[in-house]
C-alpha positions as CSV (number, residue, x, y, z in Angstrom):
1,S,0.4,0.3,0.1
2,V,1.3,3.9,-0.7
3,G,0.7,6.1,1.9
4,P,0.0,9.9,1.2
5,F,2.3,12.0,-0.4
6,P,4.2,14.1,1.9
7,Q,2.7,17.3,3.0
8,G,4.4,20.1,1.4
9,A,6.3,17.8,-1.4
10,F,3.5,18.3,-4.0
11,G,4.3,21.4,-6.0
12,Y,3.2,23.4,-9.0
13,G,5.9,25.0,-11.6
14,I,6.9,26.8,-14.5
15,Q,9.5,26.6,-17.3
16,V,11.7,29.7,-17.6
17,Q,14.4,31.2,-19.7
18,G,16.2,32.5,-16.5
19,S,19.7,32.8,-18.2
20,V,18.1,36.0,-20.6
21,G,17.4,39.1,-18.7
22,D,17.1,39.8,-15.1
23,P,16.8,36.1,-13.2
24,R,15.2,38.4,-10.2
25,Q,12.8,39.7,-12.3
26,T,12.1,36.1,-13.2
27,V,11.7,34.9,-10.1
28,E,9.1,37.7,-8.5
29,S,7.2,36.6,-11.9
30,V,7.2,32.7,-10.5
31,K,6.5,34.1,-7.2
32,K,3.4,36.4,-8.5
33,L,2.0,33.1,-10.0
34,G,2.1,31.6,-6.9
35,M,4.7,29.0,-8.3
36,N,7.2,27.1,-5.8
37,W,9.5,25.2,-8.8
38,I,10.8,26.6,-12.0
39,K,12.0,24.3,-14.7
40,Q,15.4,25.7,-16.6
41,Q,17.1,24.2,-19.6
42,V,20.4,23.8,-19.2
43,R,22.4,23.6,-22.7
44,W,25.7,21.7,-22.5
45,E,26.8,23.5,-25.2
46,H,26.8,26.9,-23.8
47,I,27.9,25.7,-20.5
48,E,31.2,24.3,-21.9
49,P,31.9,25.1,-25.6
50,T,35.5,24.2,-25.3
51,Q,36.2,21.2,-23.7
52,G,37.4,21.9,-19.9
53,T,36.2,25.5,-19.9
54,L,33.1,25.8,-18.0
55,H,30.8,28.9,-17.8
56,W,28.5,28.7,-15.0
57,E,27.2,32.2,-15.2
58,V,24.9,31.2,-17.7
59,V,22.8,30.1,-15.2
60,D,24.0,31.3,-11.8
61,G,21.7,33.7,-11.3
62,I,18.5,31.9,-12.1
63,I,19.6,29.1,-9.6
64,N,20.8,31.4,-7.0
65,D,18.2,34.0,-7.3
66,A,15.2,31.0,-7.2
67,N,17.1,29.5,-4.0
68,D,17.1,32.7,-2.1
69,A,13.1,33.3,-2.7
70,G,12.5,29.4,-1.6
71,I,11.6,27.9,-5.0
72,R,13.0,24.6,-6.1
73,V,14.8,24.1,-9.1
74,M,14.9,21.4,-12.1
75,L,17.3,21.6,-14.4
76,S,16.5,20.3,-18.0
77,V,20.3,19.3,-19.3
78,V,20.0,19.0,-23.3
79,T,22.7,19.3,-26.3
80,T,26.3,18.2,-26.5
81,P,29.3,20.5,-27.4
82,A,30.5,19.7,-30.8
83,W,33.7,18.8,-29.3
84,A,32.1,16.1,-27.7
85,R,30.5,14.9,-31.1
86,A,33.3,14.4,-33.2
87,A,32.9,11.1,-34.5
88,S,29.3,11.6,-34.9
89,G,30.0,14.6,-37.0
90,G,29.8,17.4,-34.7
91,G,26.4,19.5,-34.3
92,T,24.6,19.8,-30.7
93,H,21.5,18.1,-30.7
94,G,22.5,14.7,-30.4
95,P,24.2,12.6,-27.5
96,P,27.9,12.5,-27.2
97,D,30.3,10.1,-28.6
98,N,31.2,9.2,-25.0
99,Y,28.4,9.1,-22.9
100,E,30.5,9.1,-19.9
101,A,31.3,13.0,-21.0
102,F,27.6,14.0,-20.2
103,G,28.1,12.0,-16.8
104,L,31.4,13.8,-15.8
105,F,29.3,17.3,-16.8
106,L,26.3,16.3,-14.8
107,G,28.6,15.5,-11.6
108,Q,30.0,18.8,-12.3
109,M,26.9,20.6,-12.2
110,V,25.7,18.8,-9.1
111,D,28.9,19.6,-7.2
112,R,28.6,23.4,-8.1
113,Y,25.1,23.9,-7.2
114,R,25.1,21.4,-4.4
115,G,21.7,21.5,-2.3
116,K,20.8,24.4,-4.6
117,V,19.2,21.9,-7.5
118,H,16.4,19.5,-6.7
119,A,15.5,17.8,-10.0
120,I,17.2,16.8,-13.2
121,E,15.6,16.0,-16.3
122,V,18.1,14.4,-18.8
123,W,17.7,15.6,-22.0
124,N,14.2,16.2,-23.5
125,E,12.1,15.1,-26.7
126,Q,14.8,12.4,-27.1
127,N,12.3,10.6,-29.7
128,L,12.6,13.4,-32.2
129,D,15.6,13.1,-35.0
130,R,15.9,16.5,-34.5
131,E,16.9,16.4,-30.5
132,W,18.8,13.2,-30.8
133,Q,20.5,13.5,-34.0
134,S,23.1,9.9,-34.1
135,P,24.8,7.9,-36.2
136,G,22.7,4.8,-35.0
137,G,19.2,6.9,-35.1
138,L,16.4,7.0,-32.5
139,V,17.2,3.9,-30.5
140,A,15.8,3.7,-27.0
141,A,18.4,1.6,-25.6
142,D,21.1,4.3,-26.2
143,Y,18.9,6.7,-24.5
144,I,18.6,4.4,-22.0
145,R,22.3,4.0,-21.3
146,L,22.8,7.8,-21.4
147,L,19.9,8.0,-18.6
148,Q,21.9,5.3,-16.3
149,I,25.0,7.0,-16.3
150,A,23.0,10.2,-15.7
151,H,21.4,8.6,-12.8
152,R,24.9,7.1,-11.6
153,E,26.7,10.3,-11.5
154,I,24.1,12.3,-9.9
155,K,22.9,10.1,-7.0
156,A,26.6,9.3,-6.4
157,R,26.9,13.2,-5.6
158,D,23.6,14.2,-4.0
159,P,21.0,11.2,-3.8
160,S,18.7,13.6,-2.5
161,I,18.2,14.8,-6.1
162,I,15.2,13.6,-8.2
163,V,16.5,12.3,-11.8
164,I,13.8,12.4,-14.6
165,S,13.6,10.8,-17.6
166,G,13.7,13.5,-20.6
167,A,10.1,14.6,-21.7
168,L,8.8,12.8,-24.9
169,S,7.4,14.6,-27.8
170,P,3.9,13.4,-28.6
C-alpha cells in the first residue's frame, strides 16, 4: 500500500528562461504566479563550448535567485558541445560520442549547485531525430544507457536529487 504524498512535497512549477534578462525579475514573476518550482533548460554546449572551460555564469543567477526566494529548481540538461560529438559529425543536437562525458558534466553541475538543484531532467524530446541526432538513429536503448550514466553520476553526488527521464514529444 502506498501512503499519502508527504505534505508540502507537491508543487506547481513553470518553465523559465532565467538565463536571459534579469533572473531576479523572472523569480519575482514566478512568485507572483504562486509557483514553487521552476524548470530551467541547461544547454551543455553553452556551458562548456571548449572542453574543460565551463561558463556557469549562464545559469548561476537563476539558480541562486530561485533558491534565495525558496523556489525549487529543476534543470533540463540538453545538447552536446561539438567537441564531444566529433565522431558523430559534430553538431550539438544529439548525445555525445562518449556518454561518460555527459555524466562527468552532470557531476560537475551537481557539485557546483549542491543543495540548490532539486531535480534534473536528462535530455528532452529524445524521441525526435532533430533532438537526438545520432549515427545509430533513434534507439531507445541508447537513451536508456545515457540515462543510467546520468542517474549514477547525479545520485553519487547528491542522492536527494530527483532524476527524471526526458520528456517525450507526442
